[in-house]
C-alpha positions in Angstrom: 66.6 80.9 16.5 65.2 80.3 19.8 68.4 78.9 21.0 70.3 82.0 19.6 68.1 84.3 21.3 68.5 82.5 24.7 72.3 82.6 24.3 72.1 86.2 23.7 69.9 86.8 26.5 72.4 84.9 28.9 75.3 86.8 27.6 73.5 90.2 28.1 72.2 89.1 31.4 75.6 88.1 32.7 77.2 91.4 31.4 74.4 93.3 33.1 74.9 91.7 36.7 78.6 91.9 36.3 78.5 95.7 35.6 75.7 96.1 38.2 77.2 94.2 41.1 80.7 96.0 40.4 79.0 99.5 40.8 77.4 98.3 43.8 80.5 96.9 45.5 82.5 100.0 44.9 79.7 102.3 45.9 81.4 105.1 47.8 84.9 104.4 47.1 85.5 106.7 44.2 85.4 110.1 44.0 82.0 111.9 42.7 84.1 113.6 40.0 87.0 112.7 37.6 89.2 115.0 35.9 88.8 114.6 31.8 92.2 114.4 30.1 91.1 116.7 27.5 90.5 119.7 30.0 86.9 119.7 29.3 86.1 119.9 32.8 84.8 117.6 35.6 82.5 114.8 34.6 81.2 113.1 37.7 78.4 110.8 38.7 76.6 111.0 42.1 76.6 108.0 44.3 72.9 107.8 44.2 72.8 107.8 40.3 75.5 105.0 40.1 73.3 103.0 42.6 69.9 103.6 40.7 71.8 102.4 37.2 73.3 99.5 38.8 69.7 98.5 40.3 68.4 98.9 36.9 71.2 96.7 35.2 70.4 94.0 37.8 66.7 94.0 37.4 66.9 94.0 33.6 69.4 91.1 33.9 67.1 89.1 36.3 64.1 89.7 33.8 66.2 88.5 30.9 66.9 85.2 32.6 63.8 84.4 34.1 61.0 83.2 31.6 58.1 85.1 32.9 54.9 85.9 30.7 52.8 88.2 33.2 51.2 90.4 30.4 50.9 90.2 26.6 53.7 88.0 24.7 57.0 89.0 26.2 56.2 92.3 27.0 58.3 92.3 30.2 61.3 90.9 28.4 61.1 93.4 25.7 60.9 96.4 28.5 64.0 94.6 30.0 65.9 94.5 27.0 64.8 98.3 26.0 66.1 99.1 29.6 69.4 97.6 28.9 69.6 99.3 25.5 69.0 102.5 26.8 71.3 102.2 29.6 74.0 100.8 27.1 73.5 104.3 25.1 73.5 106.5 28.2 76.8 104.6 29.4 78.6 104.8 26.0 77.8 108.6 26.0 79.3 108.8 29.6 82.3 106.9 28.6 82.7 108.8 25.3 82.9 112.0 27.6 85.7 110.5 29.6 87.5 109.4 26.3 87.3 105.8 27.2 86.3 102.9 25.0 82.7 102.6 24.2 82.7 99.1 22.3 81.4 97.2 25.2 78.5 99.3 25.5 77.9 99.0 21.6 78.0 95.2 22.0 75.4 95.4 24.8 73.3 97.5 22.6 73.4 95.3 19.9 72.5 92.1 21.8 69.7 94.1 23.5 68.5 95.0 20.0 68.8 91.5 18.7 66.7 90.3 21.8 64.1 92.9 21.1 63.8 92.1 17.3 63.9 88.4 17.9 61.4 88.3 20.6 59.0 90.8 19.0 55.4 89.3 18.7 54.4 88.5 15.1 
């Protein structure tokens, strides 16, 4: 089970690093508001919010990759996985409002949930 959890953590961290770095690399290139095809209005994200989300994703990925036990058993790892799960939910809501596919965010949420349940202290 430990190998499965490490594989899930590595995949989750790789997805978070890719997403975070792509947000940072395109920082300021996109307009802050995009038109929704359904005519529901403008749904935009401020550059500061995108940078904060990117930094949270990168920090969560780093904690998922480094086996650190600073506090009680795996509390930092559980907090990082919860951070990634919460970001996946928020990003899936954002993508659903833009009428885009939410499947990648659902997979990230399920992987984070697997890490949380698997690493929960017994």
